[in-house]
ROVEXDO-308573 format. One record per residue (C-alpha): z, x, y. Coordinates in steps of 0.5 Angstrom, whole numbers, plus 500, padded with zeros to 3 digits. Layout:
% residues N
ZXY
...
% end
This chain:
% residues 671
364114383
360119386
353121382
356129382
362127378
358122374
353127372
359132370
362127366
356126362
354133361
361134358
360128354
354131351
356138350
362135346
358131342
353137340
359141339
362136334
355135331
354142330
361143326
359138321
353141320
355148319
361145314
356141311
352147310
357151308
360146302
352145300
352153299
359153296
357148291
350151290
353158288
356154282
352148280
345150277
340145276
338144269
331141268
332136261
324136261
322137253
329139251
329133246
324135241
327142240
334138239
331134234
327140231
333145230
337141225
331138221
329146220
336147218
337141214
330143210
333150209
340148206
337142202
338145195
346146196
349139195
350140188
353147188
359147185
366150187
366157186
371163187
376162192
374154192
378154186
385156189
384153196
381146194
381144187
388147186
391145193
395139192
396139200
389135201
390130195
393125201
391124208
398122210
404124212
399128216
405134217
404135209
396136210
397141217
402145213
397148207
401152202
403159203
400165199
393162199
387163203
387157208
395158209
396158217
389154218
391147218
385144221
381147215
386144211
385137214
377137214
378139206
383133206
378128209
373131204
377129198
379122201
371121201
369124194
375127191
373133187
365132187
362137192
357133196
361131201
364138202
357141203
355135207
360137212
359144212
352143214
353139219
358144222
353149222
348144225
353143231
354151232
346152232
346146238
351149242
348156241
342153244
345150250
349156252
343160251
339155255
344155261
344163261
337164261
337159268
343163271
341167278
342173274
336172268
332166272
327171274
325174268
327168263
327162267
320160265
321160258
329158258
328152253
323156248
327162248
334159247
330155241
327161238
334165238
338159235
333157230
332164227
340165227
341158224
336159218
337167217
340168209
346172212
349165214
349162207
355165205
359161211
355155209
354154202
360157200
365151201
371155203
368159208
368153212
373157215
368162218
363156220
368152223
371157227
364159230
363152232
369152236
368159239
361157241
363150244
369153248
363158251
359152252
364147255
366153260
359154262
358147264
365147268
363153272
356150273
359143275
362141282
368138278
370143273
377141270
374136265
369141262
375146262
380141259
375140253
374148252
381149252
381143246
376146243
379153243
386150240
382147234
379154233
386157233
388152227
381154224
381162223
384168227
378171229
377166235
382170239
377175242
374169245
378169252
376176253
368175252
369169256
372173262
366178261
361173261
364170267
364176271
357178269
353172270
358168275
360175279
366176283
372180283
377179278
382176282
377171284
375169277
382167275
383164282
377160281
378157274
386158273
386152269
381154264
385161263
392158263
390154257
386160253
393164254
397158251
392158245
393165244
401164244
400158239
396163234
402168235
406162232
401160227
401168224
408169224
410162221
404160217
402166214
395167211
392172206
386174211
392176216
394181212
399177207
395180201
397186198
393192199
392199195
389203201
391206207
389204214
386210215
382209209
380202211
378204218
374210215
370205211
368200216
362204220
358204214
360197213
357195220
351199219
350195212
351188216
346191221
341192216
342185213
339182219
333186219
332186212
336180208
336183201
341184196
346179199
352178194
358174194
362180192
360187194
366190192
365195197
368202195
374205200
372211203
378216202
376222205
371224210
365226207
358227210
356219209
363217213
362222218
354220219
356213219
362213224
358217229
352212229
357207230
360210236
354212239
352204239
359202241
359207247
352205249
354198249
360199253
356203258
351197259
357193260
360197266
353198269
353190269
346190265
345183262
344186255
351189256
354183254
351181247
352188245
359189247
360182244
358185237
363190236
368185239
367180234
368185229
374188231
379183228
376184221
374192222
381194225
386190221
386192214
384187209
383187201
376187201
372191206
365187207
363180206
357177209
361171212
364176217
357176220
357169222
358170230
356177230
349176228
348171233
348177238
343182234
338176233
338174241
337182243
331182238
328176240
329178248
326185246
320182242
319177248
319182253
314186249
309181249
310180256
308187257
302187253
299180256
300183263
296189261
291186257
290179260
288179268
288172268
295169269
293162267
290165260
295170260
301164260
297160254
296166250
303168251
306161249
301161243
303168240
310167241
310160238
306163232
311169231
317164231
314159226
312165222
319168222
323161222
319159215
320166212
327166213
328159212
325160205
329166204
335162205
333156200
332162195
339165196
342158196
339157189
343163187
349159188
347153183
352155178
358159177
354163172
348164177
352167183
356172179
350174175
347176181
353180184
353184177
346185178
347188185
353192183
354194175
361197177
364191180
370189175
371182179
364180178
364182171
371178170
368172174
361172170
365172164
369166166
363162167
360164161
366162157
365155160
358154158
360156151
357163151
363166148
360173145
357175152
363173156
367178151
362183153
363182161
371182160
371188156
367191162
372189167
378191163
374198163
373199170
380196172
384201167
379207169
381206177
388205175
388212171
385215177
391212182
396214177
400214171
406210168
409206174
404208179
399205173
402198173
403198181
395199181
394193176
399188179
395189186
389187182
388180180
382182176
386185171
390179169
385174169
380179165
386179160
388172160
380170159
380175153
386172150
383165151
377168147
381170141
384163141
378160141
376164135
383162131
386169132
393167136
396173134
391177138
391172143
398173145
397181146
392179151
397174155
403179154
399184158
397179163
404177164
406184165
402185172
403177174
409174171
408168175
401166173
402159171
395159167
397165163
404162162
400155159
396159155
401163152
405157150
399154147
398161143
405161141
404153138
399156134
404161131
409155129
413158135
415151138
421152142
418158145
411155146
415149150
419154154
412157157
409151158
415148162
415154166
408153168
408146170
414148175
410153178
403148178
405141177
398139179
394144175
389140171
388146166
396147165
396139164
391140158
394145155
401142155
398136152
394140147
401143145
404136144
399133140
399139135
407138135
405131133
407128139
401124141
404119146
407125150
400128150
397122153
401122159
399130161
391128159
392122164
394126169
389132168
384126168
387123175
386130178
379131175
375125172
370129169
374134165
371135158
377138155
382133158
377127155
377131148
384132148
385124150
380123144
384127139
391124141
388117141
385118134
392121132
395114134
389110130
386107136
379109134
375105139
379108145
378115142
371114141
370112149
373119150
369123145
362119148
364122155
365129152
358128150
355125156
358131161
357137157
352135151
351142149
358144148
362146142
367140144
361135144
359137137
366136135
366130138
360128135
363129128
369125130
364119132
361119125
367119121
369113125
% end
C-alpha cells in the first residue's frame, strides 16, 4: 500500500475517533447538566446538633402535658368511642361511627385504637403520641426549609445560613403557644397528624425533584398524602401548593412540570378521588354534617375578622381559648367591612407576589390557601386555634426571614469588616432565636397548665368570654364532678339564660325550639341541672329538667338514663326501666349509663343484676368512682362485706375529698 493511501486511511481513522470521543463528551456533559438542574448537593455538616436540639426544646415546652385529662370532644371521640376498644378486625377500626368528629377519618381512629391497646383510657400514651407527631412535623419542616434555602432561587441570599435559618423557623413555630390546642388537646391529633402528612408529602416530593431517581421518593410522597387523606380533609390543598412550589423553585412550563413528575401528580389526583369517596361515604362533623343555624354568607362575612384574630395571636399569643364562641356577623357593619377590606388587600398582595414569581409569594399565598377549607365551608364554630397549625408556619417563616434580612442590612451598614460582620450577625441572630424560643416555650408551658383539668380549662374559657354558654355548661359539669354543686348550679343557670335569650332572638314557638335543637349546650345544661336536683334529693324537680332536655334531644342516651333514675326515685319502676333500656340500646358501652342502670336495679332490690352493670362500667374505666361506690353498695346488700369494703376503699383512694368518699368511709366504719 502506498504511503499516500496509508496516510489518508490513518487521517480518516483519527478523525472518526475524535468525532466519537466528542459525541461521548458532549452527551456526558449534557447528562451532567440535566442532572445538575434537579440534583442539589446537600451539605450535612452541623445538621445533627440541630436535629437533636429541636425535639428536646419541644419536649421541654410540653413536658407538663402527660397527665392532662380527656376534655371536651375527647369524651365522644375517645371515651365513648366503641370502635377503638379492639384492634381487630381492622375493618371496624377503620370505620369510626357516623356522627362523631372523627367519622370519615380512619387513620386517626386507628391511632386512637393503638393508644387504647397500650394504656386503655389512661391519657399518657395519647399525649406521648401527640407529642411525637408534633416533633416529627417540626423535623419535616426543618428539612423542607433547609432544602428550599439551598435552591438556585434562594441560595445566594440564604444559602450560607440555610441550616440555622431552617432551625429558627422550625423551633419558633413548634414551641409557639398557638400550637397547644393541636398537641395538648388529644383529639386535635386530627390537625397535627394531617399537618405531619402534609409536611412529609412536601419533603418527599422535594427530595424526588432533587434526586437522580425521583420515583422512590415520589412513591413515598403519595403514600404520605394518602395517609393524610384518611386523617383530615384540609390536606386536599396540598397538590395545589405543591404545584406552586414546583413552579417557583424548580421553574419550567406547566406542561413540562407535569411531564417531569407524572407519577407524583397522578398519585395526588388519586388521593383526591379517595377523599371524595370518604366524604360522601363516611361523613364527618367537620365536613359539614353538623347542624348550622346561620347562612353561608354570614359565615363568610365573619371569617375575615377571624383571620385577623389568628394573625394577631401569632404576634401576641394572649387570650388563647379552647372555645371562643365567636359571634357570627349577620350584617355588614363597619367592623365586618374593615376586616374584609384588610384581608382582601393582603390576599391580593400575596397573589400579585406569586404571579411575579417573587419567593415571598409562595408562603403568602399558602397562608390563605391553607385557611380556605375552614374559611369557605361553613362550620358550626367560626374560630378554633388548631386551624392555624399549618398556616402559622407561613407567618413564622416570613417574620424570621424579614428579621434576618434586617439584621443583614444593619450589619452591612455599620460593620465594614466582612469577617467581623459575619461573627456579629451570627451571635446576634443566635441571641434573638434563644430569647424568642425561651419566651414562646415558657408561654406554651404556662398555657399547657390551663389544660391541667376540665375545670381549669373551662374556667379559663369563661374568664375570656363571659357570654360563652358552652363554656359555662362545661365548667359546671367539671365543678359537679369535683363536688362543687353550688358553683356548678350558678354556671348552669347562666348557660341556660344565654341560650334562651339567643333562642328568643331567633324566633318564638317552633322557631324557638328549632334553635335549641341545634344547640347541644341547652340539653346538656338542662340535664346537669336535673342531676343537681337529683343529688339534692328532689327527683320531681329533676324530672322537669330532664324532660326539657329530651324536648330538644329525644335520643340523648345520658339524659334518658338520668330520667330513668329520677323516675325510680319516685317509685315509677316500670317507666324507669323503659327509659334505661332505651338508653342502653343507644349507647351500650357508655360507663355512665351502666352505672345509672346498676343504681336503678339496686334501688329496686336487685343487687345481683346491678353488679353486672357496675362490672361492665369498671371494665370500661377501672377508676370510675361511681361504679366502685355502686358496686360496694350492691355487695353490701348481699352481705359480702369484705368485698364491699374493697370498693369503698377504692372510692376513698381515687377521690378522697368527694361526697362519695365520705359516704364510703361511713360504710367502712359501720362494717
